[in-house]
PDB file of N, CA, C and O in Angstrom:
ATOM      1  N   MET A   1      83.665  32.556  -3.824  1.00  0.00           N
ATOM      2  CA  MET A   1      82.269  32.610  -3.457  1.00  0.00           C
ATOM      3  C   MET A   1      81.851  31.257  -2.877  1.00  0.00           C
ATOM      4  O   MET A   1      82.182  30.214  -3.441  1.00  0.00           O
ATOM      5  N   ARG A   2      81.134  31.269  -1.766  1.00  0.00           N
ATOM      6  CA  ARG A   2      80.722  30.043  -1.095  1.00  0.00           C
ATOM      7  C   ARG A   2      79.450  29.481  -1.707  1.00  0.00           C
ATOM      8  O   ARG A   2      78.591  30.216  -2.195  1.00  0.00           O
ATOM      9  N   ASN A   3      79.353  28.162  -1.668  1.00  0.00           N
ATOM     10  CA  ASN A   3      78.162  27.477  -2.128  1.00  0.00           C
ATOM     11  C   ASN A   3      77.197  27.372  -0.950  1.00  0.00           C
ATOM     12  O   ASN A   3      77.517  26.711   0.038  1.00  0.00           O
ATOM     13  N   PRO A   4      76.025  28.004  -1.027  1.00  0.00           N
ATOM     14  CA  PRO A   4      75.090  27.990   0.104  1.00  0.00           C
ATOM     15  C   PRO A   4      74.502  26.609   0.396  1.00  0.00           C
ATOM     16  O   PRO A   4      73.905  26.405   1.452  1.00  0.00           O
ATOM     17  N   LYS A   5      74.664  25.666  -0.523  1.00  0.00           N
ATOM     18  CA  LYS A   5      74.135  24.319  -0.314  1.00  0.00           C
ATOM     19  C   LYS A   5      75.061  23.457   0.537  1.00  0.00           C
ATOM     20  O   LYS A   5      74.691  22.352   0.935  1.00  0.00           O
ATOM     21  N   LEU A   6      76.267  23.958   0.817  1.00  0.00           N
ATOM     22  CA  LEU A   6      77.238  23.196   1.593  1.00  0.00           C
ATOM     23  C   LEU A   6      77.381  23.777   2.993  1.00  0.00           C
ATOM     24  O   LEU A   6      77.234  24.981   3.205  1.00  0.00           O
ATOM     25  N   VAL A   7      77.672  22.895   3.937  1.00  0.00           N
ATOM     26  CA  VAL A   7      77.988  23.356   5.287  1.00  0.00           C
ATOM     27  C   VAL A   7      79.391  23.956   5.229  1.00  0.00           C
ATOM     28  O   VAL A   7      80.294  23.324   4.681  1.00  0.00           O
ATOM     29  N   PRO A   8      79.602  25.146   5.772  1.00  0.00           N
ATOM     30  CA  PRO A   8      80.938  25.750   5.733  1.00  0.00           C
ATOM     31  C   PRO A   8      81.991  24.852   6.390  1.00  0.00           C
ATOM     32  O   PRO A   8      81.721  24.179   7.385  1.00  0.00           O
ATOM     33  N   TYR A   9      83.177  24.857   5.819  1.00  0.00           N
ATOM     34  CA  TYR A   9      84.294  24.045   6.317  1.00  0.00           C
ATOM     35  C   TYR A   9      84.542  24.298   7.800  1.00  0.00           C
ATOM     36  O   TYR A   9      84.752  23.359   8.568  1.00  0.00           O
ATOM     37  N   GLU A  10      84.519  25.560   8.198  1.00  0.00           N
ATOM     38  CA  GLU A  10      84.780  25.918   9.590  1.00  0.00           C
ATOM     39  C   GLU A  10      83.761  25.275  10.524  1.00  0.00           C
ATOM     40  O   GLU A  10      84.102  24.860  11.632  1.00  0.00           O
ATOM     41  N   THR A  11      82.515  25.193  10.077  1.00  0.00           N
ATOM     42  CA  THR A  11      81.465  24.576  10.884  1.00  0.00           C
ATOM     43  C   THR A  11      81.726  23.085  11.049  1.00  0.00           C
ATOM     44  O   THR A  11      81.542  22.538  12.137  1.00  0.00           O
ATOM     45  N   ILE A  12      82.152  22.429   9.981  1.00  0.00           N
ATOM     46  CA  ILE A  12      82.471  21.000  10.054  1.00  0.00           C
ATOM     47  C   ILE A  12      83.613  20.770  11.036  1.00  0.00           C
ATOM     48  O   ILE A  12      83.559  19.845  11.847  1.00  0.00           O
ATOM     49  N   VAL A  13      84.636  21.600  10.968  1.00  0.00           N
ATOM     50  CA  VAL A  13      85.777  21.464  11.887  1.00  0.00           C
ATOM     51  C   VAL A  13      85.305  21.620  13.325  1.00  0.00           C
ATOM     52  O   VAL A  13      85.663  20.821  14.190  1.00  0.00           O
ATOM     53  N   ARG A  14      84.499  22.649  13.583  1.00  0.00           N
ATOM     54  CA  ARG A  14      84.000  22.869  14.946  1.00  0.00           C
ATOM     55  C   ARG A  14      83.109  21.719  15.401  1.00  0.00           C
ATOM     56  O   ARG A  14      83.172  21.311  16.561  1.00  0.00           O
ATOM     57  N   ALA A  15      82.281  21.194  14.505  1.00  0.00           N
ATOM     58  CA  ALA A  15      81.390  20.082  14.857  1.00  0.00           C
ATOM     59  C   ALA A  15      82.179  18.817  15.175  1.00  0.00           C
ATOM     60  O   ALA A  15      81.838  18.098  16.114  1.00  0.00           O
ATOM     61  N   THR A  16      83.221  18.539  14.412  1.00  0.00           N
ATOM     62  CA  THR A  16      84.025  17.340  14.679  1.00  0.00           C
ATOM     63  C   THR A  16      84.793  17.471  15.987  1.00  0.00           C
ATOM     64  O   THR A  16      85.205  16.468  16.570  1.00  0.00           O
ATOM     65  N   ASN A  17      84.985  18.698  16.448  1.00  0.00           N
ATOM     66  CA  ASN A  17      85.629  18.930  17.744  1.00  0.00           C
ATOM     67  C   ASN A  17      84.621  18.931  18.891  1.00  0.00           C
ATOM     68  O   ASN A  17      84.991  19.153  20.044  1.00  0.00           O
ATOM     69  N   GLY A  18      83.346  18.684  18.576  1.00  0.00           N
ATOM     70  CA  GLY A  18      82.323  18.540  19.604  1.00  0.00           C
ATOM     71  C   GLY A  18      81.632  19.812  20.046  1.00  0.00           C
ATOM     72  O   GLY A  18      80.972  19.823  21.086  1.00  0.00           O
ATOM     73  N   GLU A  19      81.765  20.874  19.288  1.00  0.00           N
ATOM     74  CA  GLU A  19      81.114  22.134  19.650  1.00  0.00           C
ATOM     75  C   GLU A  19      79.601  22.013  19.410  1.00  0.00           C
ATOM     76  O   GLU A  19      79.176  21.847  18.266  1.00  0.00           O
ATOM     77  N   PRO A  20      78.784  22.094  20.471  1.00  0.00           N
ATOM     78  CA  PRO A  20      77.337  21.856  20.346  1.00  0.00           C
ATOM     79  C   PRO A  20      76.637  22.744  19.315  1.00  0.00           C
ATOM     80  O   PRO A  20      75.761  22.273  18.589  1.00  0.00           O
ATOM     81  N   GLU A  21      77.014  24.021  19.246  1.00  0.00           N
ATOM     82  CA  GLU A  21      76.360  24.928  18.295  1.00  0.00           C
ATOM     83  C   GLU A  21      76.633  24.499  16.856  1.00  0.00           C
ATOM     84  O   GLU A  21      75.755  24.589  15.998  1.00  0.00           O
ATOM     85  N   ALA A  22      77.845  24.037  16.599  1.00  0.00           N
ATOM     86  CA  ALA A  22      78.203  23.597  15.248  1.00  0.00           C
ATOM     87  C   ALA A  22      77.474  22.305  14.889  1.00  0.00           C
ATOM     88  O   ALA A  22      77.018  22.141  13.758  1.00  0.00           O
ATOM     89  N   VAL A  23      77.362  21.388  15.851  1.00  0.00           N
ATOM     90  CA  VAL A  23      76.628  20.139  15.611  1.00  0.00           C
ATOM     91  C   VAL A  23      75.174  20.468  15.291  1.00  0.00           C
ATOM     92  O   VAL A  23      74.600  19.897  14.364  1.00  0.00           O
ATOM     93  N   ASP A  24      74.573  21.385  16.053  1.00  0.00           N
ATOM     94  CA  ASP A  24      73.193  21.802  15.783  1.00  0.00           C
ATOM     95  C   ASP A  24      73.056  22.426  14.401  1.00  0.00           C
ATOM     96  O   ASP A  24      72.064  22.201  13.708  1.00  0.00           O
ATOM     97  N   GLU A  25      74.046  23.204  14.007  1.00  0.00           N
ATOM     98  CA  GLU A  25      74.016  23.833  12.680  1.00  0.00           C
ATOM     99  C   GLU A  25      74.039  22.773  11.577  1.00  0.00           C
ATOM    100  O   GLU A  25      73.323  22.895  10.584  1.00  0.00           O
ATOM    101  N   VAL A  26      74.855  21.740  11.751  1.00  0.00           N
ATOM    102  CA  VAL A  26      74.916  20.647  10.770  1.00  0.00           C
ATOM    103  C   VAL A  26      73.568  19.924  10.722  1.00  0.00           C
ATOM    104  O   VAL A  26      73.056  19.639   9.639  1.00  0.00           O
ATOM    105  N   LEU A  27      72.997  19.628  11.886  1.00  0.00           N
ATOM    106  CA  LEU A  27      71.694  18.957  11.924  1.00  0.00           C
ATOM    107  C   LEU A  27      70.611  19.815  11.269  1.00  0.00           C
ATOM    108  O   LEU A  27      69.764  19.292  10.546  1.00  0.00           O
ATOM    109  N   ARG A  28      70.631  21.118  11.515  1.00  0.00           N
ATOM    110  CA  ARG A  28      69.653  22.016  10.878  1.00  0.00           C
ATOM    111  C   ARG A  28      69.832  22.032   9.365  1.00  0.00           C
ATOM    112  O   ARG A  28      68.857  22.039   8.613  1.00  0.00           O
ATOM    113  N   HIS A  29      71.094  22.038   8.929  1.00  0.00           N
ATOM    114  CA  HIS A  29      71.381  22.076   7.496  1.00  0.00           C
ATOM    115  C   HIS A  29      70.788  20.857   6.783  1.00  0.00           C
ATOM    116  O   HIS A  29      70.257  20.978   5.679  1.00  0.00           O
ATOM    117  N   TYR A  30      70.877  19.697   7.411  1.00  0.00           N
ATOM    118  CA  TYR A  30      70.416  18.461   6.789  1.00  0.00           C
ATOM    119  C   TYR A  30      69.013  18.046   7.229  1.00  0.00           C
ATOM    120  O   TYR A  30      68.558  16.961   6.868  1.00  0.00           O
ATOM    121  N   SER A  31      68.323  18.876   7.992  1.00  0.00           N
ATOM    122  CA  SER A  31      67.029  18.486   8.549  1.00  0.00           C
ATOM    123  C   SER A  31      65.999  18.112   7.479  1.00  0.00           C
ATOM    124  O   SER A  31      65.243  17.158   7.660  1.00  0.00           O
ATOM    125  N   LYS A  32      65.964  18.845   6.381  1.00  0.00           N
ATOM    126  CA  LYS A  32      64.986  18.544   5.331  1.00  0.00           C
ATOM    127  C   LYS A  32      65.265  17.182   4.699  1.00  0.00           C
ATOM    128  O   LYS A  32      64.346  16.388   4.499  1.00  0.00           O
ATOM    129  N   GLN A  33      66.531  16.912   4.386  1.00  0.00           N
ATOM    130  CA  GLN A  33      66.889  15.624   3.797  1.00  0.00           C
ATOM    131  C   GLN A  33      66.629  14.479   4.778  1.00  0.00           C
ATOM    132  O   GLN A  33      66.205  13.395   4.378  1.00  0.00           O
ATOM    133  N   ILE A  34      66.885  14.727   6.061  1.00  0.00           N
ATOM    134  CA  ILE A  34      66.650  13.700   7.077  1.00  0.00           C
ATOM    135  C   ILE A  34      65.163  13.381   7.156  1.00  0.00           C
ATOM    136  O   ILE A  34      64.776  12.214   7.211  1.00  0.00           O
ATOM    137  N   ARG A  35      64.337  14.409   7.161  1.00  0.00           N
ATOM    138  CA  ARG A  35      62.881  14.179   7.230  1.00  0.00           C
ATOM    139  C   ARG A  35      62.375  13.425   6.004  1.00  0.00           C
ATOM    140  O   ARG A  35      61.530  12.538   6.127  1.00  0.00           O
ATOM    141  N   ILE A  36      62.876  13.765   4.841  1.00  0.00           N
ATOM    142  CA  ILE A  36      62.467  13.056   3.622  1.00  0.00           C
ATOM    143  C   ILE A  36      62.875  11.592   3.708  1.00  0.00           C
ATOM    144  O   ILE A  36      62.101  10.708   3.339  1.00  0.00           O
ATOM    145  N   ALA A  37      64.083  11.332   4.192  1.00  0.00           N
ATOM    146  CA  ALA A  37      64.563   9.953   4.315  1.00  0.00           C
ATOM    147  C   ALA A  37      63.791   9.173   5.373  1.00  0.00           C
ATOM    148  O   ALA A  37      63.762   7.943   5.328  1.00  0.00           O
ATOM    149  N   ALA A  38      63.165   9.867   6.327  1.00  0.00           N
ATOM    150  CA  ALA A  38      62.453   9.208   7.422  1.00  0.00           C
ATOM    151  C   ALA A  38      60.976   8.962   7.112  1.00  0.00           C
ATOM    152  O   ALA A  38      60.237   8.484   7.972  1.00  0.00           O
ATOM    153  N   ILE A  39      60.545   9.279   5.907  1.00  0.00           N
ATOM    154  CA  ILE A  39      59.140   9.073   5.552  1.00  0.00           C
ATOM    155  C   ILE A  39      58.877   7.590   5.302  1.00  0.00           C
ATOM    156  O   ILE A  39      59.549   6.939   4.502  1.00  0.00           O
ATOM    157  N   GLU A  40      57.875   7.082   6.018  1.00  0.00           N
ATOM    158  CA  GLU A  40      57.417   5.703   5.828  1.00  0.00           C
ATOM    159  C   GLU A  40      55.900   5.735   5.722  1.00  0.00           C
ATOM    160  O   GLU A  40      55.225   6.291   6.588  1.00  0.00           O
ATOM    161  N   ASN A  41      55.371   5.148   4.678  1.00  0.00           N
ATOM    162  CA  ASN A  41      53.932   5.119   4.435  1.00  0.00           C
ATOM    163  C   ASN A  41      53.313   6.518   4.446  1.00  0.00           C
ATOM    164  O   ASN A  41      52.201   6.707   4.940  1.00  0.00           O
ATOM    165  N   GLY A  42      54.032   7.485   3.905  1.00  0.00           N
ATOM    166  CA  GLY A  42      53.516   8.836   3.786  1.00  0.00           C
ATOM    167  C   GLY A  42      53.625   9.692   5.033  1.00  0.00           C
ATOM    168  O   GLY A  42      53.186  10.842   5.029  1.00  0.00           O
ATOM    169  N   HIS A  43      54.201   9.156   6.100  1.00  0.00           N
ATOM    170  CA  HIS A  43      54.342   9.896   7.354  1.00  0.00           C
ATOM    171  C   HIS A  43      55.790   9.851   7.825  1.00  0.00           C
ATOM    172  O   HIS A  43      56.518   8.897   7.552  1.00  0.00           O
ATOM    173  N   ILE A  44      56.189  10.889   8.530  1.00  0.00           N
ATOM    174  CA  ILE A  44      57.550  10.919   9.074  1.00  0.00           C
ATOM    175  C   ILE A  44      57.606  10.000  10.285  1.00  0.00           C
ATOM    176  O   ILE A  44      56.868  10.183  11.253  1.00  0.00           O
ATOM    177  N   ASP A  45      58.482   9.021  10.220  1.00  0.00           N
ATOM    178  CA  ASP A  45      58.697   8.102  11.336  1.00  0.00           C
ATOM    179  C   ASP A  45      59.739   8.736  12.252  1.00  0.00           C
ATOM    180  O   ASP A  45      60.908   8.850  11.883  1.00  0.00           O
ATOM    181  N   ARG A  46      59.318   9.146  13.438  1.00  0.00           N
ATOM    182  CA  ARG A  46      60.209   9.854  14.375  1.00  0.00           C
ATOM    183  C   ARG A  46      61.378   8.980  14.820  1.00  0.00           C
ATOM    184  O   ARG A  46      62.484   9.483  15.021  1.00  0.00           O
ATOM    185  N   ASP A  47      61.143   7.670  14.977  1.00  0.00           N
ATOM    186  CA  ASP A  47      62.239   6.777  15.370  1.00  0.00           C
ATOM    187  C   ASP A  47      63.308   6.731  14.283  1.00  0.00           C
ATOM    188  O   ASP A  47      64.503   6.760  14.577  1.00  0.00           O
ATOM    189  N   THR A  48      62.873   6.661  13.031  1.00  0.00           N
ATOM    190  CA  THR A  48      63.815   6.652  11.914  1.00  0.00           C
ATOM    191  C   THR A  48      64.547   7.986  11.832  1.00  0.00           C
ATOM    192  O   THR A  48      65.756   8.022  11.603  1.00  0.00           O
ATOM    193  N   GLU A  49      63.817   9.077  12.017  1.00  0.00           N
ATOM    194  CA  GLU A  49      64.429  10.409  11.994  1.00  0.00           C
ATOM    195  C   GLU A  49      65.500  10.525  13.086  1.00  0.00           C
ATOM    196  O   GLU A  49      66.604  11.004  12.829  1.00  0.00           O
ATOM    197  N   ASP A  50      65.168  10.084  14.298  1.00  0.00           N
ATOM    198  CA  ASP A  50      66.135  10.131  15.404  1.00  0.00           C
ATOM    199  C   ASP A  50      67.346   9.250  15.128  1.00  0.00           C
ATOM    200  O   ASP A  50      68.474   9.614  15.460  1.00  0.00           O
ATOM    201  N   SER A  51      67.111   8.095  14.522  1.00  0.00           N
ATOM    202  CA  SER A  51      68.208   7.178  14.198  1.00  0.00           C
ATOM    203  C   SER A  51      69.166   7.802  13.180  1.00  0.00           C
ATOM    204  O   SER A  51      70.384   7.692  13.319  1.00  0.00           O
ATOM    205  N   ILE A  52      68.615   8.449  12.169  1.00  0.00           N
ATOM    206  CA  ILE A  52      69.446   9.102  11.149  1.00  0.00           C
ATOM    207  C   ILE A  52      70.260  10.229  11.781  1.00  0.00           C
ATOM    208  O   ILE A  52      71.450  10.372  11.500  1.00  0.00           O
ATOM    209  N   LYS A  53      69.622  11.026  12.632  1.00  0.00           N
ATOM    210  CA  LYS A  53      70.337  12.119  13.303  1.00  0.00           C
ATOM    211  C   LYS A  53      71.467  11.573  14.169  1.00  0.00           C
ATOM    212  O   LYS A  53      72.571  12.118  14.176  1.00  0.00           O
ATOM    213  N   GLN A  54      71.185  10.493  14.900  1.00  0.00           N
ATOM    214  CA  GLN A  54      72.205   9.900  15.761  1.00  0.00           C
ATOM    215  C   GLN A  54      73.382   9.387  14.939  1.00  0.00           C
ATOM    216  O   GLN A  54      74.535   9.562  15.332  1.00  0.00           O
ATOM    217  N   ARG A  55      73.100   8.756  13.799  1.00  0.00           N
ATOM    218  CA  ARG A  55      74.183   8.266  12.934  1.00  0.00           C
ATOM    219  C   ARG A  55      75.003   9.419  12.362  1.00  0.00           C
ATOM    220  O   ARG A  55      76.219   9.296  12.211  1.00  0.00           O
ATOM    221  N   LEU A  56      74.353  10.532  12.042  1.00  0.00           N
ATOM    222  CA  LEU A  56      75.076  11.703  11.538  1.00  0.00           C
ATOM    223  C   LEU A  56      76.005  12.267  12.609  1.00  0.00           C
ATOM    224  O   LEU A  56      77.161  12.579  12.325  1.00  0.00           O
ATOM    225  N   VAL A  57      75.509  12.400  13.833  1.00  0.00           N
ATOM    226  CA  VAL A  57      76.334  12.918  14.929  1.00  0.00           C
ATOM    227  C   VAL A  57      77.499  11.970  15.210  1.00  0.00           C
ATOM    228  O   VAL A  57      78.624  12.420  15.422  1.00  0.00           O
ATOM    229  N   THR A  58      77.239  10.667  15.214  1.00  0.00           N
ATOM    230  CA  THR A  58      78.301   9.680  15.428  1.00  0.00           C
ATOM    231  C   THR A  58      79.364   9.798  14.343  1.00  0.00           C
ATOM    232  O   THR A  58      80.560   9.746  14.631  1.00  0.00           O
ATOM    233  N   ALA A  59      78.929   9.957  13.099  1.00  0.00           N
ATOM    234  CA  ALA A  59      79.879  10.094  11.989  1.00  0.00           C
ATOM    235  C   ALA A  59      80.701  11.377  12.122  1.00  0.00           C
ATOM    236  O   ALA A  59      81.887  11.392  11.792  1.00  0.00           O
ATOM    237  N   LEU A  60      80.078  12.445  12.601  1.00  0.00           N
ATOM    238  CA  LEU A  60      80.812  13.703  12.798  1.00  0.00           C
ATOM    239  C   LEU A  60      81.962  13.513  13.780  1.00  0.00           C
ATOM    240  O   LEU A  60      83.071  13.995  13.548  1.00  0.00           O
ATOM    241  N   PHE A  61      81.695  12.813  14.871  1.00  0.00           N
ATOM    242  CA  PHE A  61      82.726  12.640  15.892  1.00  0.00           C
ATOM    243  C   PHE A  61      83.813  11.662  15.467  1.00  0.00           C
ATOM    244  O   PHE A  61      84.925  11.707  15.994  1.00  0.00           O
ATOM    245  N   LYS A  62      83.505  10.784  14.525  1.00  0.00           N
ATOM    246  CA  LYS A  62      84.509   9.841  14.018  1.00  0.00           C
ATOM    247  C   LYS A  62      85.332  10.443  12.882  1.00  0.00           C
ATOM    248  O   LYS A  62      86.427   9.966  12.581  1.00  0.00           O
ATOM    249  N   PHE A  63      84.805  11.484  12.259  1.00  0.00           N
ATOM    250  CA  PHE A  63      85.428  12.066  11.070  1.00  0.00           C
ATOM    251  C   PHE A  63      86.770  12.699  11.411  1.00  0.00           C
ATOM    252  O   PHE A  63      86.869  13.498  12.342  1.00  0.00           O
ATOM    253  N   ARG A  64      87.789  12.344  10.660  1.00  0.00           N
ATOM    254  CA  ARG A  64      89.125  12.919  10.828  1.00  0.00           C
ATOM    255  C   ARG A  64      89.640  13.351   9.461  1.00  0.00           C
ATOM    256  O   ARG A  64      89.374  12.690   8.456  1.00  0.00           O
ATOM    257  N   PHE A  65      90.366  14.445   9.423  1.00  0.00           N
ATOM    258  CA  PHE A  65      90.918  14.947   8.176  1.00  0.00           C
ATOM    259  C   PHE A  65      92.150  15.771   8.480  1.00  0.00           C
ATOM    260  O   PHE A  65      92.362  16.211   9.610  1.00  0.00           O
ATOM    261  N   ASP A  66      92.943  15.966   7.474  1.00  0.00           N
ATOM    262  CA  ASP A  66      94.103  16.837   7.606  1.00  0.00           C
ATOM    263  C   ASP A  66      93.605  18.270   7.570  1.00  0.00           C
ATOM    264  O   ASP A  66      92.909  18.665   6.635  1.00  0.00           O
ATOM    265  N   GLU A  67      93.951  19.034   8.563  1.00  0.00           N
ATOM    266  CA  GLU A  67      93.496  20.426   8.625  1.00  0.00           C
ATOM    267  C   GLU A  67      94.408  21.314   7.797  1.00  0.00           C
ATOM    268  O   GLU A  67      95.196  22.098   8.327  1.00  0.00           O
ATOM    269  N   GLN A  68      94.281  21.172   6.489  1.00  0.00           N
ATOM    270  CA  GLN A  68      95.045  21.997   5.563  1.00  0.00           C
ATOM    271  C   GLN A  68      94.171  23.166   5.157  1.00  0.00           C
ATOM    272  O   GLN A  68      92.985  22.996   4.872  1.00  0.00           O
ATOM    273  N   LYS A  69      94.743  24.324   5.131  1.00  0.00           N
ATOM    274  CA  LYS A  69      93.986  25.510   4.712  1.00  0.00           C
ATOM    275  C   LYS A  69      93.752  25.438   3.215  1.00  0.00           C
ATOM    276  O   LYS A  69      94.664  25.151   2.440  1.00  0.00           O
ATOM    277  N   VAL A  70      92.517  25.702   2.824  1.00  0.00           N
ATOM    278  CA  VAL A  70      92.143  25.641   1.417  1.00  0.00           C
ATOM    279  C   VAL A  70      92.272  27.001   0.801  1.00  0.00           C
ATOM    280  O   VAL A  70      92.002  27.168  -0.389  1.00  0.00           O
TER     281      VAL A  70
END
């Protein structure tokens, strides 16, 4: 049984390979946490939100792992 709080493994693999739909899915999955982290003085700072998203996408493209079937 899959944990709905986690991004599916297949989506992570597709995102690390640069598939735009998978990258969007990862960003959507973490959007609430990103917005919470971007709150400054009670308001969402769009520059901070964009910076966090950019760092997440950069980390996705740098991420490497052994593609072993689980």
